[in-house]
C-alpha positions in Angstrom: 5.9 -36.4 14.7 2.8 -35.2 16.4 0.7 -32.6 14.6 -2.4 -31.0 16.1 -5.0 -30.4 13.4 -8.4 -28.6 13.6 -10.6 -30.8 11.4 -11.2 -34.4 10.2 -9.9 -33.6 6.7 -6.6 -32.7 8.1 -6.4 -35.9 10.0 -7.1 -37.9 6.8 -4.6 -36.0 4.6 -1.8 -35.9 7.2 -2.4 -39.6 8.1 -1.2 -40.4 4.6 2.3 -39.3 5.6 4.5 -42.0 7.1 6.3 -39.4 9.4 3.3 -37.5 10.7 0.9 -38.3 13.5 -2.2 -36.1 13.3 -4.2 -35.4 16.5 -7.5 -33.7 16.3 -8.2 -30.7 18.5 -11.2 -28.5 19.0 -10.5 -24.7 18.5 -12.5 -23.7 21.6 -11.4 -26.6 23.9 -8.2 -27.4 25.8 -5.5 -29.3 23.8 -6.0 -33.0 23.8 -3.9 -34.7 26.4 -2.3 -37.1 23.9 -1.0 -34.0 21.9 1.1 -32.4 24.7 4.3 -33.3 22.8 3.1 -31.8 19.5 5.8 -29.8 17.6 3.4 -28.5 15.0 -0.1 -27.0 15.2 -2.2 -26.4 12.0 -4.6 -23.4 12.1 -7.3 -22.1 9.9 -8.3 -18.5 9.1 -10.6 -18.1 12.1 -10.3 -18.5 15.9 -6.9 -16.8 16.2 -7.5 -15.4 19.7 -9.0 -18.7 21.1 -6.4 -20.9 19.6 -3.5 -18.5 19.7 -3.8 -17.8 23.4 -3.1 -21.5 24.1 -0.1 -22.0 21.8 2.2 -21.1 24.8 0.8 -24.1 26.6 2.6 -26.5 24.2 6.2 -26.9 25.5 7.4 -28.7 22.4 5.8 -26.4 19.8 8.2 -25.3 17.1 6.0 -24.6 14.0 2.5 -23.1 13.4 1.2 -23.9 9.9 -1.8 -22.0 8.4 -4.2 -23.2 5.8 -4.5 -19.8 4.2 -2.0 -17.4 2.6 -3.1 -14.7 5.0 -1.4 -15.1 8.3 -1.3 -11.6 9.9 -4.0 -12.5 12.5 -1.7 -15.1 14.0 1.4 -13.0 14.4 0.5 -11.6 17.9 0.1 -15.2 19.2 3.2 -16.9 18.0 5.5 -17.7 21.0 9.2 -16.8 21.0 11.2 -19.4 19.2 8.3 -20.7 17.1 8.1 -20.4 13.4 5.1 -19.6 11.3 4.4 -21.0 7.8 1.5 -20.1 5.6 -0.7 -21.8 3.0 0.8 -20.1 0.0 0.1 -22.1 -3.1 -3.3 -23.5 -2.1 -5.7 -20.7 -3.0 -3.8 -18.5 -5.5 -5.3 -20.2 -8.6 -8.9 -19.9 -7.4 -8.5 -16.3 -6.3 -7.0 -15.4 -9.6 -9.9 -17.2 -11.4 -12.4 -15.0 -9.4 -10.6 -11.8 -10.6 -10.7 -13.0 -14.3 -14.4 -13.9 -13.9 -15.2 -10.5 -12.3 -13.4 -8.6 -15.1 -15.1 -10.6 -17.8 -18.5 -9.9 -16.2 -17.8 -6.2 -16.0 -16.3 -5.7 -19.5 -18.7 -8.0 -21.3 -21.7 -6.5 -19.3 -23.0 -9.9 -18.2 -25.1 -8.5 -15.4 -26.9 -6.2 -17.8 -27.5 -9.0 -20.3 -28.9 -11.1 -17.4 -31.4 -8.3 -16.8 -32.3 -8.3 -20.4 -32.9 -12.1 -20.2 -35.1 -11.7 -17.2 -37.1 -9.1 -19.1 -37.2 -11.2 -22.3 -35.5 -8.4 -24.2 -33.3 -9.3 -27.2 -31.1 -6.2 -27.8 -27.8 -6.5 -29.5 -24.9 -4.2 -28.6 -21.1 -4.2 -28.5 -19.2 -4.3 -25.3 -15.7 -3.7 -24.0 -13.2 -6.5 -24.0 -10.5 -7.8 -21.6 -8.2 -8.1 -24.6 -5.5 -5.5 -24.5 -6.3 -4.1 -21.1 -3.4 -2.7 -19.0 -3.5 -4.4 -15.6 -1.5 -3.3 -12.6 -1.4 -5.8 -9.7 -0.5 -4.6 -6.2 1.3 -7.6 -4.9 3.9 -10.0 -6.3 3.1 -13.2 -4.3 1.3 -16.4 -5.1 -2.0 -14.7 -5.8 -0.5 -12.1 -8.1 1.7 -14.6 -10.0 -1.4 -16.8 -10.6 -3.4 -13.9 -11.8 -0.7 -12.7 -14.2 -0.6 -16.2 -15.7 -4.3 -16.4 -16.2 -4.5 -13.0 -17.8 -1.8 -13.7 -20.3 -4.1 -15.6 -22.7 -6.3 -12.5 -22.9 -3.4 -10.5 -24.4 -3.3 -8.1 -21.4 -0.4 -6.0 -20.4 0.3 -7.0 -16.7 2.6 -5.2 -14.3 3.3 -6.6 -10.8 4.1 -4.2 -8.0 6.1 -5.4 -5.0 7.8 -4.1 -1.9 11.1 -4.1 -3.7 11.9 -4.2 -7.4 13.2 -7.4 -9.0 13.0 -9.3 -12.2 9.4 -9.0 -13.5 8.3 -6.8 -10.6 8.2 -3.0 -10.4 8.6 -1.1 -7.2 5.8 0.6 -5.3 7.5 4.0 -6.1 6.7 3.4 -9.7 2.9 3.2 -9.1 2.3 6.9 -9.6 3.7 6.9 -13.1 1.8 3.7 -14.0 -1.7 4.7 -12.8 -2.7 7.3 -15.5 -2.5 4.5 -18.2 -4.0 1.7 -16.0 -7.3 0.1 -17.1 -7.5 -2.3 -14.1 -5.9 -1.9 -10.7 -5.9 -5.1 -8.6 -5.1 -5.3 -4.9 -3.8 -8.6 -3.8 -2.1 -7.5 -0.6 -1.8 -8.9 3.0 -3.0 -6.8 5.9 -0.4 -4.8 7.7 0.4 -1.2 8.5 2.2 -0.7 5.1 -0.8 -1.8 3.1 -3.7 -0.2 5.1 -5.6 2.1 2.7 -2.8 2.0 0.2 -5.5 2.5 -2.5 -6.6 5.9 -1.2 -8.2 9.0 -2.8 -4.9 10.2 -4.2 -4.2 6.8 -5.9 -7.8 6.5 -7.3 -7.7 10.1 -8.6 -4.7 9.1 -10.8 -6.7 6.4 -12.6 -8.3 7.2 -15.9 -12.1 7.5 -16.3 -13.7 4.1 -16.5 -10.9 2.2 -14.8 -11.8 -0.8 -12.7 -10.6 -1.3 -9.1 -10.4 -4.9 -7.9 -9.7 -6.1 -4.3 -9.1 -9.8 -3.8 -6.7 -9.5 -0.9 -7.7 -7.8 2.3 -10.4 -5.2 2.7 -8.3 -2.6 4.4 -6.0 -2.1 1.4 -8.7 0.0 -0.2 -10.0 3.2 1.4 -13.8 2.5 1.4 -15.0 6.1 1.5 -12.6 7.2 -1.3 -13.8 4.3 -3.5 -17.4 5.0 -2.8 -16.9 8.6 -3.8 -15.5 7.5 -7.2 -18.2 4.9 -7.7 -21.0 7.3 -6.8 -19.7 9.9 -9.3 -19.7 7.2 -12.0 -16.0 7.8 -12.8 -14.7 4.4 -11.8 -16.0 0.8 -11.5 -15.0 -1.9 -9.0 -15.1 -5.5 -8.1 -14.7 -6.4 -4.4 -14.4 -9.8 -2.8 -13.2 -8.2 0.5 -14.4 -5.1 2.2 -13.6 -2.7 5.0 -15.6 -3.3 7.2 -16.1 -7.1 6.8 -18.6 -8.6 7.0 -20.4 -5.8 5.3 -23.2 -4.6 7.6 -26.8 -4.2 6.5 -27.4 -0.7 5.1 -23.8 0.0 4.2 -23.5 2.1 1.1 -21.4 -0.4 -0.7 -24.4 -2.7 -1.1 -26.0 -0.2 -3.5 -23.0 1.5 -5.0 -23.3 1.9 -8.7 -20.7 0.2 -10.9 -19.8 -2.3 -8.2 -19.6 -6.1 -8.4 -19.6 -7.4 -4.8 -19.0 -10.9 -3.5 -18.7 -12.1 0.2 -15.1 -13.1 0.4 -15.5 -16.2 -1.7 -12.7 -15.9 -4.3 -10.8 -18.8 -2.8 -13.9 -20.8 -1.8 -14.1 -23.5 -4.5 -14.5 -27.2 -4.7 -11.3 -28.9 -3.4 -10.0 -25.8 -1.8 -9.4 -27.3 1.6 -8.0 -30.5 0.1 -5.4 -28.4 -1.7 -4.7 -26.4 1.5 -4.1 -29.6 3.5 -1.8 -31.0 0.8 0.3 -27.7 1.0 0.3 -27.9 4.8 1.4 -31.6 4.7 4.3 -30.7 2.3 5.5 -27.9 4.6 5.3 -30.0 7.7 7.1 -33.0 6.1 9.9 -30.7 5.1 10.2 -29.6 8.8 9.9 -33.2 10.0 12.8 -34.1 7.7 15.0 -31.5 9.2 14.5 -29.0 6.4 13.1 -25.5 6.3 9.4 -25.1 5.1 9.4 -23.0 1.9 6.4 -21.0 3.2 8.0 -19.6 6.4 6.8 -16.1 7.0 7.9 -15.4 10.6 10.1 -16.8 13.4 13.3 -18.8 13.2 14.4 -19.8 9.8 12.8 -17.0 7.8 15.3 -15.9 5.0 16.7 -12.4 5.3 15.1 -10.0 2.8 
């Protein structure tokens, strides 16, 4: 089965499959002539308009497979009758690791101790601990499940919040009751109309003094101005790997906001990340090639009813 892939690593990983024929394409160029019969196109996080506008030019196309868990930027470009499968399972572990690292840095005051080291000051003091913290995670997908597993050894109390209640997951309607006793609020949400600025001034106001707000999903889930107001007052702390706007422009007040740990969308950017993403993509495409339904389908024909 012909599969159009955007990089050489994809060619290498998919070429290991006995049923797949990877064909390299350039995101900004026409489809290669030997790939006109491709049933599958693999896409990355970027170049959605450039690549998406040309998906309709592939008459045999039936599946678009992303290398990232986030897929919302591709939805407007998926032709009728074509399914969309995402990269869930590739980056959840590394993103969860970033959240744990950020929380440990904040609670154990590692930045402050780094300043002391630079100034050659030996000054002992006690710090907070992650042990026993009450963590509420907005999201119940791959990222959230990975984070809950990594927080468990720290004896934290973790609550997952999903669109609908189910075993181990609370409903969004329960959030108001949970917030006053939440030490850490983590957003691991996709970008859509229902999640835009979900963490707004009203939500932030319900958190207790000293709580930490973390965003490792999409920047738009947190109302930037509302968070800035809480940080500037010193009432809340935060760790952001994603922002709204993004990339963060020079001079934006988030750069100098007190109590903020800021990284440039690198939570999933680790050694082996793209190798893992391509292995997930290969598994999903092989399921499709074998007549099955990819387990990561998120849109189009074959998506299970909610």
